[in-house]
N, C-alpha and C positions, 0 to 999 in steps of 0.2 A: 585241248579237251581233257587229255590225260592229267594235266597239271590241275585243272579246275576240279576234276573228280577227286584227286588226291586231297586238295584243300577241303572239299566238302566232307570227305571221309574223316579228315583230321578234326574238323570242327564238330562233326557228329560225335566223334570219340571223346572230345573234351566235354561236350554236353552230357554224355553218358557218365563220364567220371564225376562231373559236378553233381549230377543226380544221385549217383551212388554215394558220394561223400555226404550229401545232405540227408539221404536215407539212413546212412550209418549214424549220423549225428542224432537224428530223431529217434533212432532205436537205441541210442547209447544209454547206459545206466544212469548217467548224470541227468540227462533230460527226463528220463522216466521218473527219477526220484525227486528232482528239484526244478523241473521245467516250470512248475506253477509259480515259482518265485518270480520269474520274469513276467508272468501274468499279473502278479501282485504289484510289481513295479509299474507296469503299464496302467493298471487301474488307478494307482496313486497319481501317476502323471496326468491321466485324463481328468480325474476329479479336481486335481490342483488347478488345471487350466480352466475348468468350468466354474471354479469358485473364487477366481481372482476378484477381489473387491477392496474397497477402501477400509483400512484397518485403523482403529482409534485405540491405541494402547492404554490400558489401565493396569499398570504393574509397578512394582517397586523400582525396577530399572527405569521405566518411563518417568517416574517421579524424581529419581536422581538426575535424569537428564534435564528436566525443567529447572530443578534447583541449581544445578551446576551452571546453567546459562545465566541465572540471576546472580550467582556468586561471582562469576567472571566478569559480567558486564555492568552490574549494578550492585556493587558490594555493600553499599550503605542503605539499600532500599528497605522500606517496611513492607512486610508481606502478610496478606490474609489468606489462609488456606480454607477452602470450603469444598466439600465433596458429599455426595449422597451416601446413605447407609448401604453397606455391603462389604464383604470380606476383602475383595480386591481393591475397592475404593479406599478402605481403611489402611491397607498395606501401602497403597500409593501415597496417601496423605502422610503417613508416618515416615516414609522414605523422604518425602519433600522436607518435612520438618527437621529430621535428623541431619540431612545434608546442609540445610540452611543454617542450623544451629552450629554446625562444625565450621561454618564460614563467618562472614561479617554481617550479612543481612539480619534483620530483626523480625521475628514472627510475632505479629501483634494480635493475631486471632487464629483460632483453630476450630472449625465447625464440621462435624459429621452428622448430617441430618437432612432436612428438607429445605426447599427454597425459602420458606418463611423464616427459617433459622438463619439463613445467610442474610436475608433482609434485616432481621433484628440486629445481627452483629454489625452490619454496615452502618445502621443508624446509631448504634452505640459508639462506634469509632468516630463517626462524623460529629456527634454531639460532644464527644470528649476532645475534639480537635486533633485527633491522632491522624497523621498523614498516612495514606495507603498508596504505595506505588504499584504493587501487583496483587491481583486476586488470582491465586493459583487454584485451578479446578481441573476437571476432566471433560471429555468431549460432550457427553450427554448433558451434564449440568450447564456447560457453556452455551449449548444450543437450545436447551429446552427450559431452563429456568428463566422466567420473565425478568427477575431481579438483576440478572447478569446481562440482559440485553443492552444494546448500545443506547437506546433512548432512556431506559430506566437509569443507567449509570450517569447519563448526562443530567437527568433530573436530580439525582443524588448530589452530583457535583455542584449544581446550581444552588442547592440548599445547604450543602456542607463544603466549604472551601478546601478542607483537608483531603477531600476525595477527588479533586479536580484532575489529578494526574493518574488516577487509578485505571489500570487496564487489565483485562483478563489474560492469563497465561495458561496454556494447556499444551500437552505433548503434541508434536506435529503428526498429522495423519500420513499414511503411506499405503501403497497398493501391494497386496500380497495375498496368496491363496488362503482362504479361511481354513481349508482342509489341512494346510501345512503349519498352522499355528501350533506351537509346542503343547499348549494346554489342550487343544482339540485332539491332537494325536494321542495324548495320554488318556483322554476321554474315550476314544475309539478302542484303545487297548483295554481299558477298564471294562467297557461294555462287552468286549469279546472274551474276557477272562473266564467267565463261568462256562460258556460253551467249550472253550479250549481246554479247560481242566477236565471236564467230563469226557471230552473227546480222547484224552489219553487212555482211559479205560476202554472206551469203544474201539480204539486202535488195537489194543491187545486182543479183544474179542474177535474182531474182524480178521486179524492176522491168523487166528486159529480157525478161520473159515466159519465163524459164528456170526451172530447178530444179537443185539439187545435192545428191544423196543421199550423196555421198562424204565429207562433212565429218567425220563421226565417225571414219571410218577414217583420215583424214588427221591428226586429233588424236592417235590412237594411234600412227600412223607417226612423226609429228614428235616425240612424247614419247620413243619408243624411240631415234630417231636422235640427239636431243640428249643422252640419257643415255649412249649408247655413245660419242659423240664426247667428252663431258666426261671420261669415264673414260680414254679414249685420250690426250687432251691432257694431263691431269694426271699420267699415268704416264710418258709418253714424250717430253714436251717440257719446256723450261726457261722457258717464258713465264709471266707472272704469272697468278694464278687468275682475275682479272677478264678478262684477254685471252682465256683459254681459254673462259670462260663465254660471252663475247660471240660469239666465233667459232663455237662449237658451236650457240648459239641461232640466229644468223643463217643458218647452214647448214641447220638444220632448217626454218626458215621459208622459205628459198629453195627447198628441195626440194619443199615443199608448194605453193609458188607455181608452180613448173615443172609440177607435176602439174595444177594448175588451168589453166595455159596449154594443156597437152595436151588436157584435157577440152574447153576452149573451141574449140580448133582442130578437133577431131573433129566437134563439133556444127556448126560453121560451114562447114567444108570439105565435109562430106558431107551436110549438111542432115539430120542424124539427130535423133530426139527426145532432148532433154536427159535425160529420165527414164531411158531405156534406157542411154545413154552413162554417166551418173553411177552407175547401178546396177552397171555393169561396173567402173568405176573404184573403187567402194566395195569390191568384192571384191579388186581388185588391191592397193589400199592396205592392206587388212587382211592380205593375204598377204605383202606387203613388210614389214609390221611384224613378223610372225612370223619371216620370214627374218632380218631384222636383229637381232632379239632372241634368235634361236636357239631359239624355242619360246614357250611360254606363261608361263614364269617371268619375273617383273619384273627389269628391269635396274637394280640399285641404284646410287645416286649418293651417295657420302660427301663431301658438300660443304655446309657450313653457309651459305656465300655463295649457292649456287644455291637452297637451300631458302628463304632469306630473300627471294628474289624474289617468292614468293607468300605466304609466312607473315609477312613483315615489314609494318610500318606506319610508313613514314618521313616521311609528311606529316601532321603534327598528329594522329597516331593513326589515320589512315584507311588501311585495308589497301591494299597496293600494287596488287593486281589492280583494285580499285575506281578508283584514280587512273588506271591505264592505260585502263580502260574509259571514263572520263569524257573523257580526252584524245582517244581515238579517235572517240568520238561527236561531239565538237566538230569534229574534222577532217572527219568524214564529212558532218556537216550543212553545213559550208562547201562541201565538194565538190559536194553535190547542189543547194544553193541559190544558190551564187554563182559557179559556173564553167561554162564551155562544155561541159566533159565531162559534168557533171551533167545539163545540158539534153539532151545527146546520149543519155544513158542512158534518160531518160524518153521521148524521141522514138522510140528503137528499140523500147521496150516497147509504146508506144501504137500505132504503125503503122510497121513496119520498111520497107515499100516506100516510103511517103511520105518517111521519113527518108532512105532511099537516094537518092531523086530530089532531095532537098534538099541533097545533098552530104555527108551524114553517113557516115563510114566504119563501116557497120553491123557488119561482121565483126570489125573491130579493137575496137570498143566492147564487143561480147559477150565476146571473148577477155579483155579487160581485166577485166570483171566476174568471170569465173571465176578469173582469176589472183589478184585481191584476195581472193576468197572462199577460195581455197586458202591464200594467205599468212596470213590471219587464223585459219584452222583450224590452221595450223602454229604460230602464236603461242599459240593455245589449248592445243596439245599441250605446248609449252614450259612454260606456266603450270601445267598439270596435272601434268607430271612434277616440276616444282619443288615443288608443294604436297605431293606424296606421297614426294618424294625417290627416285622411280624411274619408269622408263618401262615401260608395260604394253601388250603387243600385244593384250590383251583389254580394254583400257580404253575408256572413252567409248561403251560399247554403248548404242544407242538415242538418242544425243545428236542425231542428225540430225532426229529427230521433234520434239525439244524446240526446236531452232533454228528449224525451219520453222514450228512452232506459234507461237513468239514473234513471228516476222515477220508471220504472217497475223493473229494476235490483235491485233497493233499496227496493223492497218489496211492493210497492203500487199496489193494485189490480185494474186491468182494469174494473172489475165489479163494482167498487165503494165501498165506506164505510170503506175501510181499507187502512192504510198507515201511515208512520211516517216521519217527516222531517229529522231526523237523518239518516233514511234509504235512503232517496233521496240523501243526502250528500255523504253517503258511495257509493251509486250507481254511482254518478258522479265521485268520486275519483277512483272507479274501472275502469271506462272507460278511465280516464286520465292516470292511471298507465299502463293499457294495451297498449294504444297508445304510450306512452313514452317508455315503455319497448320494444315494437316491433321496435321502431326507434333505440334504443340503440343497439339492437341485429341485426340490419340491415335486418329486415324483409321487403320484397318487398311491395310496396303500394297496389298492387292488392291482395296480401295475407291479408293485413290489412283490406281491404274492406270485404273480405270473412269472416274474424274473427268477425268483428263487426256485419255483417248481421246475422251470426250464433248466436251471443250472444243475439241479439234481439229476435230471434225465440225461443231460449232456455229459455229466461226470461219469454216470454209469455206462453210457455208450463208449466213452473214451476208455474206461476200464475194460470193457468187452473187446474193443479193438486191440488194446495192448495185449490182452490175454491170447487173442488169435495170432498176433504177430509173434508172440513169445513161443507159442506152440509150433508155429510154422518154422521158426528159426531153429528149433530143436528136433525137427523131424529128419 
């Protein structure tokens, strides 16, 4: 009996130690700051499993693969290339042609168009007596174009002897998660970029124990301002297009930054709740957007160069907004981790009175946070207007909730004094992944709204529990 009791006591002690170790891990700074990274990985894994499907590649690499097969196995074959109209289809077809021309096969026809164009080309080759061994195309055309069907090709072969050996060649299909396709991942990052960029400024504000509900209105305001100014500059000035775009964009960002300074000044000068002040500025910003736009109609911008700012991918195929987002997050991380100003921001949010007594210019730091938040909202407005080639006074509705949710989900405390830029980026990506995953799995829009609302409440509850644990461990 004594031996059994000792064993039970020992086992109980081990369980207590395991519980204590797990509790210490959950309370550790690493989990507090970056625990949501593992949530992001789990979400990616879940949506990857849920979106496994047959993939039919249409890319330059896929085209090279088909062409290499022909070069290696049928070096003297005559090849007809037919694909639908489309950017990816054209790149695929060009890759096929370049690879074949570098080898021995002969390209006897090249068609980028519709099914009737492919039929016309086949008739031309048949009437000319030119032998066709392979008709290289892609999955959709091979399965949906009637002219490439087995019966139609047989009829063509019966009419034209030179087409008797013609067979359709396309890249092989394979099973892979749609979510993990490289192009799709870039799309998710691109769709997340705007919220993530504005969330940088919101992180600064929340770290100082503030809040800014006006960011969505400033996005709309900046989008309208940059659109109106671009149209004005391009019509009434003789400067270069690049100069006009830069001036208009900087003016829109500056106008939003000045609004942020105004917000911060009101909050600090009169010691008013940031929630109330920014709620008022939110209405002011939306009203100004309507005034500048002259109503709810979008302000169109006929400029390919401006549209390219958001729609282009100048760095190894990575969308420009994603590159801008990455650069800004690196700069923000350096600011918060390696500068005196960053330490001031944390100090003001943690204990403003202690910070003041330590010589920190509390009011100036808070105004700076709101100014940066306004400026980044303005940049977000420029990118939004660039993407849609117009500024909309009704644009970015509800974005303030997405931005705040990204910051809170990323681990920044609403009580102030705690938060990491990397955490905010992870939070924005979590929201983007959830939105995209629900879209891929055909979740209804009303259900998506419920999920996002619940996510915000859960994030605030977690923040509250973390604050209680932190206070308890320091008592």
